[in-house]
Structures are given as structure tokens and as C-alpha cells.
PAKE-771096 format. One record per residue (C-alpha): z, y, x. Coordinates in nm, 2 decimals, padded with zeros to 4 digits, always signed. Layout:
@w:Z&v:Y&u:X
...
END
This chain:
@w:+01.00&v:+01.85&u:+00.87
@w:+00.92&v:+01.79&u:+00.51
@w:+01.07&v:+01.46&u:+00.38
@w:+01.01&v:+01.25&u:+00.07
@w:+01.20&v:+00.95&u:-00.05
@w:+01.03&v:+00.65&u:-00.23
@w:+01.19&v:+00.58&u:-00.57
@w:+01.14&v:+00.34&u:-00.86
@w:+01.18&v:+00.46&u:-01.22
@w:+01.46&v:+00.21&u:-01.27
@w:+01.66&v:+00.37&u:-00.99
@w:+01.68&v:+00.69&u:-01.20
@w:+01.66&v:+00.60&u:-01.56
@w:+02.00&v:+00.52&u:-01.71
@w:+02.18&v:+00.67&u:-01.41
@w:+02.27&v:+01.03&u:-01.48
@w:+02.37&v:+01.09&u:-01.11
@w:+02.06&v:+00.94&u:-00.95
@w:+01.83&v:+01.24&u:-00.94
@w:+02.09&v:+01.48&u:-00.79
@w:+02.20&v:+01.21&u:-00.54
@w:+01.84&v:+01.18&u:-00.42
@w:+01.79&v:+01.56&u:-00.40
@w:+02.13&v:+01.58&u:-00.22
@w:+01.99&v:+01.38&u:+00.07
@w:+01.80&v:+01.68&u:+00.19
@w:+01.45&v:+01.56&u:+00.08
@w:+01.21&v:+01.80&u:-00.08
@w:+01.00&v:+01.54&u:-00.26
@w:+01.03&v:+01.21&u:-00.45
@w:+00.74&v:+00.97&u:-00.43
@w:+00.79&v:+00.79&u:-00.76
@w:+00.62&v:+00.46&u:-00.85
@w:+00.38&v:+00.49&u:-01.15
@w:+00.19&v:+00.16&u:-01.10
@w:+00.36&v:-00.12&u:-00.90
@w:+00.34&v:-00.49&u:-00.82
@w:+00.59&v:-00.76&u:-00.91
@w:+00.92&v:-00.73&u:-00.72
@w:+01.29&v:-00.81&u:-00.73
@w:+01.48&v:-00.50&u:-00.64
@w:+01.85&v:-00.42&u:-00.57
@w:+02.00&v:-00.12&u:-00.75
@w:+02.33&v:-00.09&u:-00.57
@w:+02.47&v:+00.22&u:-00.76
@w:+02.32&v:+00.19&u:-01.11
@w:+02.59&v:+00.19&u:-01.38
@w:+02.40&v:-00.07&u:-01.59
@w:+02.25&v:-00.32&u:-01.35
@w:+02.24&v:-00.44&u:-00.99
@w:+01.91&v:-00.64&u:-00.98
@w:+01.58&v:-00.55&u:-01.15
@w:+01.31&v:-00.81&u:-01.17
@w:+00.97&v:-00.67&u:-01.23
@w:+00.79&v:-00.99&u:-01.33
@w:+00.43&v:-00.87&u:-01.28
@w:+00.22&v:-00.58&u:-01.17
@w:+00.23&v:-00.31&u:-01.43
@w:+00.17&v:+00.05&u:-01.52
@w:+00.51&v:+00.22&u:-01.55
@w:+00.38&v:+00.46&u:-01.82
@w:+00.19&v:+00.42&u:-02.15
@w:-00.17&v:+00.36&u:-02.07
@w:-00.45&v:+00.54&u:-02.26
@w:-00.61&v:+00.28&u:-02.49
@w:-00.93&v:+00.47&u:-02.50
@w:-00.98&v:+00.46&u:-02.13
@w:-00.95&v:+00.08&u:-02.12
@w:-01.11&v:-00.02&u:-02.45
@w:-01.36&v:-00.30&u:-02.42
@w:-01.28&v:-00.36&u:-02.05
@w:-01.19&v:-00.71&u:-01.93
@w:-00.96&v:-00.59&u:-01.65
@w:-00.69&v:-00.34&u:-01.75
@w:-00.34&v:-00.25&u:-01.65
@w:-00.05&v:-00.46&u:-01.78
@w:+00.23&v:-00.29&u:-01.96
@w:+00.57&v:-00.33&u:-01.80
@w:+00.84&v:-00.53&u:-01.97
@w:+01.21&v:-00.46&u:-02.01
@w:+01.24&v:-00.35&u:-01.65
@w:+01.04&v:-00.02&u:-01.72
@w:+01.01&v:+00.03&u:-02.10
@w:+00.82&v:+00.31&u:-02.26
@w:+00.73&v:+00.60&u:-02.03
@w:+00.96&v:+00.50&u:-01.76
@w:+00.77&v:+00.70&u:-01.50
@w:+00.77&v:+01.01&u:-01.71
@w:+01.15&v:+00.99&u:-01.78
@w:+01.23&v:+00.95&u:-01.42
@w:+00.99&v:+01.22&u:-01.31
@w:+01.15&v:+01.47&u:-01.55
@w:+01.49&v:+01.40&u:-01.41
@w:+01.38&v:+01.43&u:-01.05
@w:+01.19&v:+01.75&u:-01.11
@w:+01.50&v:+01.88&u:-01.29
@w:+01.70&v:+01.82&u:-00.97
@w:+01.46&v:+02.05&u:-00.79
@w:+01.23&v:+01.79&u:-00.63
@w:+00.85&v:+01.79&u:-00.61
@w:+00.73&v:+01.46&u:-00.77
@w:+00.43&v:+01.27&u:-00.64
@w:+00.30&v:+00.95&u:-00.78
@w:+00.31&v:+00.62&u:-00.59
@w:+00.02&v:+00.39&u:-00.70
@w:-00.02&v:+00.03&u:-00.59
@w:-00.38&v:-00.08&u:-00.63
@w:-00.54&v:-00.40&u:-00.49
@w:-00.23&v:-00.61&u:-00.53
@w:-00.18&v:-00.78&u:-00.86
@w:-00.08&v:-01.15&u:-00.89
@w:-00.09&v:-01.16&u:-01.27
@w:-00.45&v:-01.04&u:-01.28
@w:-00.54&v:-01.31&u:-01.02
@w:-00.37&v:-01.58&u:-01.23
@w:-00.53&v:-01.47&u:-01.56
@w:-00.87&v:-01.40&u:-01.40
@w:-00.90&v:-01.62&u:-01.10
@w:-01.26&v:-01.51&u:-01.03
@w:-01.13&v:-01.17&u:-00.93
@w:-00.93&v:-01.30&u:-00.63
@w:-01.01&v:-01.33&u:-00.26
@w:-01.12&v:-01.68&u:-00.17
@w:-01.06&v:-01.79&u:+00.19
@w:-01.29&v:-02.00&u:+00.41
@w:-01.11&v:-02.32&u:+00.29
@w:-01.17&v:-02.24&u:-00.08
@w:-00.81&v:-02.13&u:-00.15
@w:-00.77&v:-01.84&u:-00.39
@w:-00.52&v:-01.56&u:-00.32
@w:-00.42&v:-01.46&u:-00.67
@w:-00.22&v:-01.16&u:-00.54
@w:-00.53&v:-01.01&u:-00.37
@w:-00.82&v:-00.88&u:-00.59
@w:-01.15&v:-00.88&u:-00.40
@w:-01.25&v:-00.52&u:-00.36
@w:-01.62&v:-00.61&u:-00.32
@w:-01.65&v:-00.71&u:-00.69
@w:-01.79&v:-00.43&u:-00.91
@w:-01.55&v:-00.50&u:-01.20
@w:-01.25&v:-00.50&u:-00.98
@w:-01.36&v:-00.17&u:-00.82
@w:-01.41&v:-00.01&u:-01.16
@w:-01.06&v:-00.13&u:-01.26
@w:-00.90&v:+00.01&u:-00.94
@w:-01.07&v:+00.34&u:-00.98
@w:-00.96&v:+00.37&u:-01.34
@w:-00.61&v:+00.27&u:-01.26
@w:-00.59&v:+00.52&u:-00.97
@w:-00.70&v:+00.81&u:-01.18
@w:-00.46&v:+00.73&u:-01.47
@w:-00.16&v:+00.64&u:-01.26
@w:-00.20&v:+00.91&u:-01.00
@w:-00.26&v:+01.21&u:-01.22
@w:+00.05&v:+01.20&u:-01.43
@w:+00.19&v:+01.51&u:-01.60
@w:+00.37&v:+01.74&u:-01.36
@w:+00.28&v:+01.54&u:-01.05
@w:+00.18&v:+01.75&u:-00.75
@w:+00.01&v:+01.47&u:-00.56
@w:-00.02&v:+01.10&u:-00.51
@w:+00.01&v:+00.83&u:-00.25
@w:-00.23&v:+00.54&u:-00.29
@w:-00.11&v:+00.20&u:-00.15
@w:-00.33&v:-00.11&u:-00.10
@w:-00.66&v:+00.09&u:-00.12
@w:-00.87&v:-00.16&u:+00.08
@w:-00.88&v:-00.52&u:+00.16
@w:-00.57&v:-00.73&u:+00.08
@w:-00.56&v:-01.08&u:+00.22
@w:-00.32&v:-01.35&u:+00.33
@w:-00.01&v:-01.14&u:+00.40
@w:+00.20&v:-01.11&u:+00.09
@w:+00.57&v:-01.08&u:+00.00
@w:+00.57&v:-01.39&u:-00.22
@w:+00.86&v:-01.56&u:-00.38
@w:+01.00&v:-01.83&u:-00.15
@w:+00.73&v:-01.77&u:+00.10
@w:+00.66&v:-02.06&u:+00.34
@w:+00.36&v:-01.94&u:+00.54
@w:+00.53&v:-01.86&u:+00.87
@w:+00.53&v:-02.21&u:+01.02
@w:+00.22&v:-02.14&u:+01.23
@w:+00.21&v:-01.80&u:+01.39
@w:-00.13&v:-01.65&u:+01.31
@w:-00.12&v:-01.32&u:+01.50
@w:-00.35&v:-01.04&u:+01.39
@w:-00.66&v:-01.25&u:+01.47
@w:-00.56&v:-01.55&u:+01.27
@w:-00.45&v:-01.33&u:+00.98
@w:-00.79&v:-01.16&u:+00.97
@w:-00.98&v:-01.49&u:+00.97
@w:-00.75&v:-01.62&u:+00.69
@w:-00.82&v:-01.31&u:+00.49
@w:-01.20&v:-01.32&u:+00.50
@w:-01.33&v:-01.35&u:+00.15
@w:-01.59&v:-01.60&u:+00.03
@w:-01.60&v:-01.52&u:-00.34
@w:-01.95&v:-01.50&u:-00.50
@w:-01.96&v:-01.12&u:-00.44
@w:-01.88&v:-01.16&u:-00.07
@w:-02.12&v:-01.45&u:-00.03
@w:-02.39&v:-01.23&u:-00.17
@w:-02.28&v:-00.96&u:+00.07
@w:-02.32&v:-01.19&u:+00.37
@w:-02.66&v:-01.30&u:+00.24
@w:-02.78&v:-00.94&u:+00.23
@w:-02.69&v:-00.93&u:+00.60
@w:-02.90&v:-01.24&u:+00.67
@w:-02.60&v:-01.47&u:+00.70
@w:-02.54&v:-01.80&u:+00.53
@w:-02.19&v:-01.78&u:+00.38
@w:-02.13&v:-02.16&u:+00.41
@w:-02.21&v:-02.13&u:+00.78
@w:-01.98&v:-01.83&u:+00.82
@w:-01.70&v:-02.02&u:+00.64
@w:-01.75&v:-02.33&u:+00.86
@w:-01.74&v:-02.11&u:+01.17
@w:-01.41&v:-01.95&u:+01.05
@w:-01.26&v:-02.30&u:+01.00
@w:-01.37&v:-02.41&u:+01.34
@w:-01.22&v:-02.09&u:+01.50
@w:-00.89&v:-02.16&u:+01.33
@w:-00.85&v:-02.52&u:+01.45
@w:-00.67&v:-02.42&u:+01.77
@w:-00.44&v:-02.19&u:+01.58
@w:-00.33&v:-02.47&u:+01.35
@w:-00.25&v:-02.67&u:+01.67
@w:-00.01&v:-02.39&u:+01.78
@w:-00.23&v:-02.17&u:+02.00
@w:-00.14&v:-01.83&u:+01.86
@w:-00.42&v:-01.59&u:+01.96
@w:-00.30&v:-01.30&u:+02.16
@w:-00.44&v:-00.95&u:+02.12
@w:-00.61&v:-00.76&u:+01.84
@w:-00.98&v:-00.74&u:+01.75
@w:-01.08&v:-00.89&u:+02.09
@w:-00.89&v:-01.21&u:+01.99
@w:-01.10&v:-01.23&u:+01.67
@w:-01.42&v:-01.20&u:+01.88
@w:-01.29&v:-01.47&u:+02.12
@w:-01.22&v:-01.71&u:+01.83
@w:-01.52&v:-01.64&u:+01.62
@w:-01.77&v:-01.51&u:+01.87
@w:-01.85&v:-01.15&u:+01.91
@w:-02.18&v:-01.15&u:+01.71
@w:-02.03&v:-01.32&u:+01.40
@w:-01.71&v:-01.13&u:+01.42
@w:-01.91&v:-00.80&u:+01.42
@w:-02.12&v:-00.93&u:+01.13
@w:-01.81&v:-00.99&u:+00.91
@w:-01.71&v:-00.63&u:+00.98
@w:-02.06&v:-00.51&u:+00.89
@w:-01.99&v:-00.64&u:+00.54
@w:-01.62&v:-00.56&u:+00.49
@w:-01.59&v:-00.22&u:+00.65
@w:-01.84&v:-00.04&u:+00.43
@w:-01.70&v:-00.21&u:+00.12
@w:-01.35&v:-00.06&u:+00.20
@w:-01.48&v:+00.28&u:+00.30
@w:-01.69&v:+00.32&u:-00.01
@w:-01.40&v:+00.21&u:-00.23
@w:-01.18&v:+00.47&u:-00.07
@w:-01.45&v:+00.74&u:-00.13
@w:-01.50&v:+00.64&u:-00.49
@w:-01.13&v:+00.63&u:-00.58
@w:-01.03&v:+00.95&u:-00.40
@w:-01.33&v:+01.13&u:-00.55
@w:-01.24&v:+01.01&u:-00.90
@w:-00.87&v:+01.11&u:-00.86
@w:-00.97&v:+01.45&u:-00.72
@w:-01.21&v:+01.51&u:-01.01
@w:-00.93&v:+01.44&u:-01.26
@w:-00.65&v:+01.63&u:-01.08
@w:-00.55&v:+01.99&u:-01.10
@w:-00.61&v:+02.23&u:-00.81
@w:-00.39&v:+02.17&u:-00.51
@w:-00.32&v:+01.81&u:-00.59
@w:-00.27&v:+01.61&u:-00.27
@w:-00.41&v:+01.27&u:-00.22
@w:-00.27&v:+01.05&u:+00.06
@w:-00.34&v:+00.69&u:+00.15
@w:-00.10&v:+00.43&u:+00.29
@w:-00.30&v:+00.34&u:+00.60
@w:-00.32&v:+00.14&u:+00.92
@w:-00.56&v:+00.27&u:+01.20
@w:-00.71&v:-00.07&u:+01.27
@w:-00.99&v:-00.11&u:+01.02
@w:-00.98&v:-00.49&u:+01.03
@w:-00.61&v:-00.51&u:+00.93
@w:-00.53&v:-00.61&u:+00.57
@w:-00.24&v:-00.55&u:+00.33
@w:-00.04&v:-00.27&u:+00.16
@w:-00.13&v:-00.03&u:+00.45
@w:-00.50&v:-00.07&u:+00.42
@w:-00.69&v:-00.09&u:+00.75
@w:-00.91&v:+00.23&u:+00.78
@w:-01.13&v:+00.42&u:+01.01
@w:-00.90&v:+00.72&u:+01.09
@w:-01.18&v:+00.97&u:+01.13
@w:-01.35&v:+00.86&u:+00.80
@w:-01.03&v:+00.84&u:+00.59
@w:-00.91&v:+01.19&u:+00.70
@w:-01.24&v:+01.33&u:+00.59
@w:-01.20&v:+01.17&u:+00.25
@w:-00.83&v:+01.20&u:+00.16
@w:-00.59&v:+01.49&u:+00.23
@w:-00.39&v:+01.27&u:+00.47
@w:-00.22&v:+00.94&u:+00.54
@w:+00.12&v:+00.77&u:+00.52
@w:+00.16&v:+00.56&u:+00.83
@w:+00.41&v:+00.28&u:+00.89
@w:+00.63&v:+00.39&u:+01.18
@w:+00.94&v:+00.16&u:+01.15
@w:+00.97&v:+00.01&u:+01.50
@w:+00.78&v:+00.29&u:+01.66
@w:+00.54&v:+00.57&u:+01.58
@w:+00.24&v:+00.44&u:+01.78
@w:+00.01&v:+00.40&u:+01.49
@w:+00.01&v:+00.78&u:+01.44
@w:-00.18&v:+00.85&u:+01.75
@w:-00.53&v:+00.74&u:+01.63
@w:-00.49&v:+00.95&u:+01.32
@w:-00.37&v:+01.25&u:+01.52
@w:-00.68&v:+01.24&u:+01.73
@w:-00.89&v:+01.31&u:+01.42
@w:-00.66&v:+01.52&u:+01.21
@w:-00.75&v:+01.88&u:+01.12
@w:-00.52&v:+02.16&u:+01.02
@w:-00.56&v:+02.06&u:+00.66
@w:-00.46&v:+01.69&u:+00.70
@w:-00.12&v:+01.55&u:+00.63
@w:+00.03&v:+01.29&u:+00.87
@w:+00.34&v:+01.13&u:+00.72
@w:+00.55&v:+00.89&u:+00.91
@w:+00.68&v:+00.61&u:+00.69
@w:+01.03&v:+00.50&u:+00.81
@w:+01.24&v:+00.23&u:+00.66
@w:+01.60&v:+00.35&u:+00.62
@w:+01.75&v:+00.03&u:+00.46
@w:+01.93&v:-00.16&u:+00.74
@w:+01.92&v:-00.48&u:+00.53
@w:+01.54&v:-00.46&u:+00.54
@w:+01.50&v:-00.39&u:+00.91
@w:+01.54&v:-00.01&u:+00.89
@w:+01.74&v:+00.21&u:+01.12
@w:+01.89&v:+00.50&u:+00.94
@w:+02.13&v:+00.56&u:+01.23
@w:+01.83&v:+00.66&u:+01.45
@w:+01.64&v:+00.85&u:+01.18
@w:+01.66&v:+01.19&u:+01.35
@w:+01.54&v:+01.05&u:+01.68
@w:+01.26&v:+00.86&u:+01.50
@w:+01.15&v:+01.17&u:+01.32
@w:+01.14&v:+01.37&u:+01.65
@w:+00.92&v:+01.10&u:+01.81
@w:+00.69&v:+01.09&u:+01.51
@w:+00.66&v:+01.47&u:+01.52
@w:+00.57&v:+01.45&u:+01.88
@w:+00.28&v:+01.23&u:+01.79
@w:+00.15&v:+01.46&u:+01.52
@w:+00.35&v:+01.38&u:+01.20
@w:+00.43&v:+01.68&u:+00.99
@w:+00.61&v:+01.49&u:+00.72
@w:+00.83&v:+01.18&u:+00.68
@w:+00.86&v:+00.92&u:+00.41
@w:+01.19&v:+00.73&u:+00.36
@w:+01.18&v:+00.38&u:+00.23
@w:+01.37&v:+00.36&u:+00.00
@w:+01.63&v:+00.58&u:-00.17
@w:+01.70&v:+00.33&u:-00.45
@w:+01.74&v:+00.03&u:-00.23
@w:+01.97&v:+00.17&u:+00.04
@w:+02.34&v:+00.14&u:+00.06
@w:+02.57&v:+00.44&u:+00.03
@w:+02.63&v:+00.42&u:+00.41
@w:+02.26&v:+00.41&u:+00.48
@w:+02.21&v:+00.72&u:+00.25
@w:+02.50&v:+00.90&u:+00.43
@w:+02.32&v:+00.85&u:+00.76
@w:+01.99&v:+00.97&u:+00.61
@w:+02.16&v:+01.29&u:+00.48
@w:+02.31&v:+01.35&u:+00.82
@w:+01.98&v:+01.31&u:+00.99
@w:+01.79&v:+01.53&u:+00.75
@w:+02.05&v:+01.81&u:+00.80
@w:+01.94&v:+01.84&u:+01.17
@w:+01.62&v:+02.03&u:+01.26
@w:+01.32&v:+01.86&u:+01.40
END
């Protein structure tokens, strides 16, 4: 079973042993971040540092000034956490250790852009802006995301890319000192709190014959019992119960085509810019109404657009099944498994988890994350990968 480890450039650069250590796990590929959101990351083996603070979303390579000239929205350069061509330096070291290198590109997740250009952000039914979540219905945002995807995905020597957050982002966000868990929202409440009412989305509702103010008021009414502690049980059917089936369906009639068309545009642009044989995978969730880093998608549609998907499987491989039903021989299904125990991963059961994922159609595995894991976690990973699946 082909395996790839996620890696940040700062895990490799400045550590002469890092690339060989990652290759020595038994992986064939490194999925290396080339454009990433803000984060605070542990580097438990690096000879120069133990904590890296990436203060804002950034391109981890020198952007092409000509591509972005005259454009209001453009990628931010990284600071001291990834200076110069940090991606290129790390990619060269990883390739030198015998690994295939694929880019890892985070798209619709950018708090700095939302702070500097608040009009780009998702706006919920209460009028609150989500600066971390660019609204993917806005034409300028879509153009930015497409340009970033092409530039960050097709880096020199890369054999493929994995595109994260290519769809609707919303309320869920790993934010500093997050204090949003006081009222359990469930999937239904999270969806309602992620519906956007920015001007572009208001226009979209209007084109469907809906009054955006009335839709927002209905969302607020639907959420009242949730704020009182009645966590809605179930998935989409719970949204329909809270909002009413007709209005719930209408919100999807606006949002689903927006996400699908963005996925088509971005993947098409990357494919046009990439060399032959370049693989394009999306981080994806098989429930189209879900939001976040693993974009909610229609499995049949996305497998007809991209070469495959990377599916979250920590805690169980069940999300693979809807993709497997629509996969063809040319599609890649990669099970994404967290192998850092401190982050809820289970490296001690990695082999068993891989076997279960393979039984549901996965042909590859992604390991999150080679740079964050302890030595003991990595030892368990190496032991698991040495066993056949």
C-alpha cells in the first residue's frame, strides 16, 4: 500500500537528518506544504528549534510577481518561519532521499486576508464575519484561489498535488484560544452557522427567488433551540428538521453548484499548467453540506474532476465507502490517518487501520504528520509500514 507522510518545509530545512529519517519510515512519498495557513507547530527533533510559529497564511516559495501584478488579492510571503524558497529547499532534500514529492496546498483558509479585506469573508446569519473563511462564491476570491492553486501546486519537480480546503469553509476553525465549544452544535448547527450572507451570497439567494433577509431570519429561528442546549441529532435530516425541508434544499441549491464549479475551475487550471502524469487529489468529505479543511463534495462529481481524494479516516474508515462506490480504476482513494498520539492519532494500530481502509477501497495512505510525531510514534509507524497490507 503506497504511503505518504505530510511534512512542513521547516521540519526539513536546517535538519540534515530529516529527509533520510522520513524516507526511512518506509513511505514512498512526501506531501510537502507549499501554501499553508497560520499555525503553531512542534518540531521535536530539529537541531535549531522546537516550536515554529507561522503567523499568517503564506506561500512557502517565492511567488511570481507577474502573475499577481495589479491584483487586490494575492498570496502573502512567509516570514522567518519559511524564508526564501523554503518549499524548494525541502523538496530537493526529500527528493534526494529517494521520495516522490507532491505539493500540499491550503486554499480557502486565510485569516490574514480576512482581516485585511473583510469583505472577502463568510458572513453568518447574525452578521458575524469569519475572517479565516474566504467566501468561495465571490468572483475575486475564486480568481485568487485558482491562481494560488496553479502556482503553489505546480512547483518544480512535483509529481502531483493535494488540495485542501477547496470548497466552503465555515464556523469550524482551529483558532488560537478557541472558546466555541460551550454549546454543542452537531453537524446541523454547524451547517446553519456556516451559511454565508455576504453580498455575493445574498445575490445568489435572490437569483433563486429567495429573500436573503428572510433566509437569515429563518436560520436564526432554527438555531434558537440549539442555543438553549438542544443539540440536533443526525446529519442532513437534522438540518431539514430545523430549517424546514424546502428552505434547507434551497440553501444547497445555491451552495453546492458554487463549490462544484470552483473545484472544476481549480482542477482544470492546475491540470492545464502541470506536466503530463501530474496527479491532482482533493482533501474531501463525502457529505456535500459539510464544511472545513476536508471540503464537502459530491463523491461521483469530484472523482470525475480530480484524480482522486484524500479522506479523513482517523477514528474509522467509514467515509471511504461513498467514494469507493463511484471510483473507477483510474481514481486514487487515500486514507488519511493521524499518527501523532498527542493529536488523537493511533500509530500503534496503524497496520490494522490500513487493512480496514484497504478493505473499503483505499489504495494509498496518508500519515499526519511526520514532522509533528514523537520518536516513539515514528517507530510505530515504521514497524507498521514494514508489514504488508
